[in-house]
N, CA, C and O atoms as a GROMACS GRO file, in nm:
protein
  316
    1UNK      N    1  13.312  16.688   0.191
    1UNK     CA    2  13.306  16.582   0.091
    1UNK      C    3  13.195  16.616  -0.008
    1UNK      O    4  13.087  16.662   0.031
    2UNK      N    5  13.222  16.593  -0.132
    2UNK     CA    6  13.125  16.621  -0.237
    2UNK      C    7  13.013  16.516  -0.234
    2UNK      O    8  13.038  16.399  -0.205
    3UNK      N    9  12.891  16.558  -0.264
    3UNK     CA   10  12.780  16.464  -0.271
    3UNK      C   11  12.806  16.362  -0.383
    3UNK      O   12  12.842  16.400  -0.494
    4UNK      N   13  12.789  16.238  -0.354
    4UNK     CA   14  12.815  16.132  -0.449
    4UNK      C   15  12.732  16.010  -0.411
    4UNK      O   16  12.642  16.020  -0.327
    5UNK      N   17  12.762  15.897  -0.472
    5UNK     CA   18  12.688  15.775  -0.440
    5UNK      C   19  12.714  15.727  -0.297
    5UNK      O   20  12.637  15.647  -0.244
    6UNK      N   21  12.822  15.775  -0.235
    6UNK     CA   22  12.855  15.728  -0.100
    6UNK      C   23  12.842  15.836   0.007
    6UNK      O   24  12.879  15.813   0.122
    7UNK      N   25  12.790  15.953  -0.029
    7UNK     CA   26  12.774  16.060   0.070
    7UNK      C   27  12.657  16.149   0.033
    7UNK      O   28  12.641  16.189  -0.082
    8UNK      N   29  12.576  16.179   0.133
    8UNK     CA   30  12.464  16.272   0.116
    8UNK      C   31  12.438  16.338   0.250
    8UNK      O   32  12.422  16.269   0.351
    9UNK      N   33  12.433  16.468   0.253
    9UNK     CA   34  12.403  16.541   0.375
    9UNK      C   35  12.275  16.620   0.355
    9UNK      O   36  12.266  16.702   0.263
   10UNK      N   37  12.177  16.598   0.440
   10UNK     CA   38  12.047  16.664   0.427
   10UNK      C   39  12.026  16.760   0.545
   10UNK      O   40  11.965  16.722   0.645
   11UNK      N   41  12.075  16.880   0.532
   11UNK     CA   42  12.060  16.980   0.638
   11UNK      C   43  11.916  17.029   0.653
   11UNK      O   44  11.883  17.091   0.754
   12UNK      N   45  11.831  17.002   0.555
   12UNK     CA   46  11.691  17.044   0.562
   12UNK      C   47  11.606  16.947   0.644
   12UNK      O   48  11.490  16.977   0.674
   13UNK      N   49  11.660  16.833   0.679
   13UNK     CA   50  11.586  16.734   0.757
   13UNK      C   51  11.556  16.789   0.896
   13UNK      O   52  11.641  16.852   0.958
   14UNK      N   53  11.435  16.766   0.943
   14UNK     CA   54  11.398  16.819   1.075
   14UNK      C   55  11.474  16.751   1.189
   14UNK      O   56  11.477  16.803   1.301
   15UNK      N   57  11.536  16.638   1.163
   15UNK     CA   58  11.613  16.567   1.264
   15UNK      C   59  11.763  16.595   1.256
   15UNK      O   60  11.840  16.545   1.338
   16UNK      N   61  11.805  16.674   1.157
   16UNK     CA   62  11.948  16.701   1.137
   16UNK      C   63  12.002  16.794   1.244
   16UNK      O   64  11.938  16.895   1.273
   17UNK      N   65  12.115  16.764   1.301
   17UNK     CA   66  12.182  16.634   1.297
   17UNK      C   67  12.126  16.544   1.407
   17UNK      O   68  12.098  16.590   1.517
   18UNK      N   69  12.110  16.419   1.376
   18UNK     CA   70  12.057  16.325   1.476
   18UNK      C   71  12.166  16.286   1.576
   18UNK      O   72  12.135  16.233   1.683
   19UNK      N   73  12.290  16.311   1.543
   19UNK     CA   74  12.404  16.290   1.633
   19UNK      C   75  12.486  16.418   1.630
   19UNK      O   76  12.504  16.478   1.524
   20UNK      N   77  12.536  16.460   1.743
   20UNK     CA   78  12.615  16.583   1.752
   20UNK      C   79  12.764  16.555   1.738
   20UNK      O   80  12.810  16.443   1.763
   21UNK      N   81  12.839  16.656   1.697
   21UNK     CA   82  12.984  16.649   1.700
   21UNK      C   83  13.053  16.612   1.571
   21UNK      O   84  13.176  16.599   1.571
   22UNK      N   85  12.982  16.594   1.462
   22UNK     CA   86  13.046  16.560   1.336
   22UNK      C   87  13.056  16.685   1.248
   22UNK      O   88  12.960  16.761   1.239
   23UNK      N   89  13.171  16.706   1.185
   23UNK     CA   90  13.186  16.820   1.095
   23UNK      C   91  13.112  16.794   0.964
   23UNK      O   92  13.037  16.879   0.916
   24UNK      N   93  13.134  16.675   0.906
   24UNK     CA   94  13.060  16.631   0.788
   24UNK      C   95  12.972  16.516   0.832
   24UNK      O   96  13.017  16.426   0.905
   25UNK      N   97  12.849  16.517   0.790
   25UNK     CA   98  12.751  16.420   0.840
   25UNK      C   99  12.687  16.348   0.723
   25UNK      O  100  12.616  16.410   0.644
   26UNK      N  101  12.712  16.218   0.711
   26UNK     CA  102  12.656  16.140   0.602
   26UNK      C  103  12.517  16.090   0.639
   26UNK      O  104  12.502  16.007   0.728
   27UNK      N  105  12.417  16.141   0.570
   27UNK     CA  106  12.278  16.102   0.594
   27UNK      C  107  12.235  15.985   0.507
   27UNK      O  108  12.120  15.942   0.513
   28UNK      N  109  12.326  15.933   0.426
   28UNK     CA  110  12.292  15.824   0.335
   28UNK      C  111  12.233  15.705   0.412
   28UNK      O  112  12.135  15.645   0.368
   29UNK      N  113  12.293  15.673   0.525
   29UNK     CA  114  12.239  15.567   0.611
   29UNK      C  115  12.164  15.636   0.724
   29UNK      O  116  12.212  15.644   0.837
   30UNK      N  117  12.046  15.684   0.693
   30UNK     CA  118  11.967  15.762   0.789
   30UNK      C  119  11.939  15.678   0.914
   30UNK      O  120  11.943  15.729   1.026
   31UNK      N  121  11.910  15.554   0.895
   31UNK     CA  122  11.896  15.462   1.007
   31UNK      C  123  12.015  15.367   1.001
   31UNK      O  124  12.081  15.359   0.897
   32UNK      N  125  12.042  15.298   1.106
   32UNK     CA  126  12.158  15.209   1.105
   32UNK      C  127  12.127  15.083   1.025
   32UNK      O  128  12.042  15.003   1.066
   33UNK      N  129  12.193  15.064   0.911
   33UNK     CA  130  12.168  14.944   0.830
   33UNK      C  131  12.225  14.818   0.895
   33UNK      O  132  12.200  14.707   0.848
   34UNK      N  133  12.302  14.836   1.001
   34UNK     CA  134  12.361  14.721   1.070
   34UNK      C  135  12.284  14.686   1.197
   34UNK      O  136  12.332  14.609   1.280
   35UNK      N  137  12.166  14.743   1.212
   35UNK     CA  138  12.088  14.723   1.333
   35UNK      C  139  12.066  14.574   1.363
   35UNK      O  140  12.073  14.533   1.479
   36UNK      N  141  12.040  14.496   1.262
   36UNK     CA  142  12.012  14.354   1.283
   36UNK      C  143  12.139  14.270   1.304
   36UNK      O  144  12.130  14.151   1.335
   37UNK      N  145  12.255  14.330   1.287
   37UNK     CA  146  12.381  14.259   1.307
   37UNK      C  147  12.424  14.271   1.453
   37UNK      O  148  12.442  14.381   1.505
   38UNK      N  149  12.439  14.159   1.517
   38UNK     CA  150  12.483  14.158   1.658
   38UNK      C  151  12.621  14.222   1.671
   38UNK      O  152  12.645  14.304   1.759
   39UNK      N  153  12.711  14.182   1.581
   39UNK     CA  154  12.847  14.236   1.580
   39UNK      C  155  12.855  14.347   1.475
   39UNK      O  156  12.831  14.323   1.357
   40UNK      N  157  12.888  14.465   1.518
   40UNK     CA  158  12.906  14.576   1.424
   40UNK      C  159  13.021  14.662   1.476
   40UNK      O  160  13.056  14.653   1.593
   41UNK      N  161  13.080  14.744   1.390
   41UNK     CA  162  13.196  14.822   1.431
   41UNK      C  163  13.161  14.946   1.513
   41UNK      O  164  13.250  15.016   1.560
   42UNK      N  165  13.034  14.974   1.529
   42UNK     CA  166  12.993  15.090   1.608
   42UNK      C  167  12.998  15.062   1.756
   42UNK      O  168  13.062  14.967   1.800
   43UNK      N  169  12.931  15.146   1.833
   43UNK     CA  170  12.930  15.127   1.978
   43UNK      C  171  12.786  15.128   2.032
   43UNK      O  172  12.748  15.217   2.107
   44UNK      N  173  12.707  15.027   1.991
   44UNK     CA  174  12.570  15.021   2.042
   44UNK      C  175  12.566  14.980   2.189
   44UNK      O  176  12.660  14.921   2.242
   45UNK      N  177  12.455  15.013   2.251
   45UNK     CA  178  12.426  14.963   2.386
   45UNK      C  179  12.320  14.856   2.369
   45UNK      O  180  12.242  14.858   2.274
   46UNK      N  181  12.316  14.764   2.461
   46UNK     CA  182  12.212  14.662   2.461
   46UNK      C  183  12.132  14.678   2.589
   46UNK      O  184  12.187  14.676   2.699
   47UNK      N  185  12.001  14.692   2.573
   47UNK     CA  186  11.911  14.714   2.685
   47UNK      C  187  11.823  14.591   2.704
   47UNK      O  188  11.794  14.520   2.608
   48UNK      N  189  11.781  14.568   2.826
   48UNK     CA  190  11.686  14.461   2.856
   48UNK      C  191  11.552  14.527   2.884
   48UNK      O  192  11.541  14.615   2.969
   49UNK      N  193  11.450  14.483   2.813
   49UNK     CA  194  11.316  14.538   2.835
   49UNK      C  195  11.214  14.428   2.811
   49UNK      O  196  11.207  14.370   2.703
   50UNK      N  197  11.136  14.401   2.912
   50UNK     CA  198  11.033  14.298   2.900
   50UNK      C  199  11.088  14.161   2.866
   50UNK      O  200  11.024  14.084   2.796
   51UNK      N  201  11.208  14.132   2.916
   51UNK     CA  202  11.270  14.003   2.890
   51UNK      C  203  11.334  13.994   2.752
   51UNK      O  204  11.378  13.887   2.711
   52UNK      N  205  11.340  14.104   2.680
   52UNK     CA  206  11.400  14.107   2.546
   52UNK      C  207  11.527  14.192   2.547
   52UNK      O  208  11.536  14.290   2.620
   53UNK      N  209  11.620  14.154   2.466
   53UNK     CA  210  11.745  14.230   2.449
   53UNK      C  211  11.727  14.321   2.328
   53UNK      O  212  11.698  14.275   2.218
   54UNK      N  213  11.745  14.451   2.349
   54UNK     CA  214  11.721  14.551   2.245
   54UNK      C  215  11.850  14.625   2.217
   54UNK      O  216  11.918  14.672   2.309
   55UNK      N  217  11.884  14.637   2.089
   55UNK     CA  218  12.003  14.709   2.048
   55UNK      C  219  11.969  14.857   2.036
   55UNK      O  220  11.876  14.895   1.964
   56UNK      N  221  12.044  14.940   2.106
   56UNK     CA  222  12.022  15.085   2.105
   56UNK      C  223  12.141  15.151   2.036
   56UNK      O  224  12.252  15.154   2.090
   57UNK      N  225  12.118  15.205   1.916
   57UNK     CA  226  12.223  15.268   1.837
   57UNK      C  227  12.221  15.420   1.849
   57UNK      O  228  12.292  15.489   1.775
   58UNK      N  229  12.142  15.473   1.939
   58UNK     CA  230  12.125  15.618   1.946
   58UNK      C  231  12.254  15.693   1.982
   58UNK      O  232  12.266  15.810   1.949
   59UNK      N  233  12.348  15.628   2.048
   59UNK     CA  234  12.473  15.693   2.084
   59UNK      C  235  12.586  15.664   1.986
   59UNK      O  236  12.701  15.700   2.011
   60UNK      N  237  12.554  15.599   1.875
   60UNK     CA  238  12.655  15.558   1.777
   60UNK      C  239  12.638  15.637   1.648
   60UNK      O  240  12.526  15.648   1.596
   61UNK      N  241  12.746  15.690   1.595
   61UNK     CA  242  12.741  15.766   1.470
   61UNK      C  243  12.824  15.699   1.361
   61UNK      O  244  12.852  15.762   1.259
   62UNK      N  245  12.865  15.575   1.380
   62UNK     CA  246  12.953  15.507   1.286
   62UNK      C  247  12.907  15.519   1.140
   62UNK      O  248  12.989  15.557   1.055
   63UNK      N  249  12.782  15.488   1.105
   63UNK     CA  250  12.744  15.496   0.964
   63UNK      C  251  12.735  15.639   0.910
   63UNK      O  252  12.724  15.659   0.789
   64UNK      N  253  12.740  15.739   0.997
   64UNK     CA  254  12.730  15.878   0.955
   64UNK      C  255  12.865  15.944   0.927
   64UNK      O  256  12.869  16.054   0.872
   65UNK      N  257  12.974  15.878   0.964
   65UNK     CA  258  13.106  15.932   0.931
   65UNK      C  259  13.130  15.909   0.781
   65UNK      O  260  13.118  15.796   0.734
   66UNK      N  261  13.162  16.013   0.706
   66UNK     CA  262  13.179  16.000   0.561
   66UNK      C  263  13.276  15.890   0.519
   66UNK      O  264  13.252  15.824   0.418
   67UNK      N  265  13.383  15.869   0.592
   67UNK     CA  266  13.481  15.767   0.555
   67UNK      C  267  13.440  15.625   0.582
   67UNK      O  268  13.514  15.533   0.548
   68UNK      N  269  13.326  15.602   0.643
   68UNK     CA  270  13.284  15.466   0.681
   68UNK      C  271  13.191  15.399   0.582
   68UNK      O  272  13.144  15.288   0.607
   69UNK      N  273  13.163  15.463   0.470
   69UNK     CA  274  13.072  15.404   0.371
   69UNK      C  275  13.119  15.266   0.328
   69UNK      O  276  13.041  15.170   0.330
   70UNK      N  277  13.245  15.254   0.289
   70UNK     CA  278  13.298  15.126   0.240
   70UNK      C  279  13.289  15.018   0.349
   70UNK      O  280  13.257  14.903   0.318
   71UNK      N  281  13.315  15.052   0.473
   71UNK     CA  282  13.308  14.955   0.583
   71UNK      C  283  13.165  14.904   0.600
   71UNK      O  284  13.144  14.785   0.621
   72UNK      N  285  13.067  14.994   0.592
   72UNK     CA  286  12.927  14.955   0.607
   72UNK      C  287  12.886  14.863   0.492
   72UNK      O  288  12.823  14.760   0.516
   73UNK      N  289  12.922  14.898   0.370
   73UNK     CA  290  12.888  14.816   0.252
   73UNK      C  291  12.953  14.679   0.264
   73UNK      O  292  12.890  14.578   0.231
   74UNK      N  293  13.076  14.674   0.311
   74UNK     CA  294  13.146  14.545   0.327
   74UNK      C  295  13.074  14.457   0.428
   74UNK      O  296  13.057  14.337   0.405
   75UNK      N  297  13.033  14.513   0.539
   75UNK     CA  298  12.960  14.437   0.641
   75UNK      C  299  12.828  14.386   0.587
   75UNK      O  300  12.792  14.270   0.609
   76UNK      N  301  12.756  14.471   0.517
   76UNK     CA  302  12.625  14.433   0.464
   76UNK      C  303  12.636  14.328   0.354
   76UNK      O  304  12.545  14.248   0.335
   77UNK      N  305  12.748  14.328   0.282
   77UNK     CA  306  12.766  14.229   0.175
   77UNK      C  307  12.819  14.096   0.228
   77UNK      O  308  12.824  13.997   0.155
   78UNK      N  309  12.858  14.094   0.357
   78UNK     CA  310  12.905  13.969   0.419
   78UNK      C  311  13.049  13.935   0.387
   78UNK      O  312  13.091  13.821   0.406
   79UNK      N  313  13.123  14.031   0.338
   79UNK     CA  314  13.264  14.005   0.302
   79UNK      C  315  13.358  14.038   0.416
   79UNK      O  316  13.479  14.022   0.402
   0.00000   0.00000   0.00000
């Protein structure tokens, strides 16, 4: 995919790739912008630590798939 407003791949990043197994890797959402959303289309785990529920997105690559840009924007806009 060509670099554009909805895709950016940074192979020079020391953390690249932060998730394995993707042919094209969208770094535009370097962190999960849906972290604060309880319901998201990815596959987060929820951990209990010190009596708190913590969302763990480390095993989820949903925002890094190039075709998921529109889905992420739609969720963030509340539509």
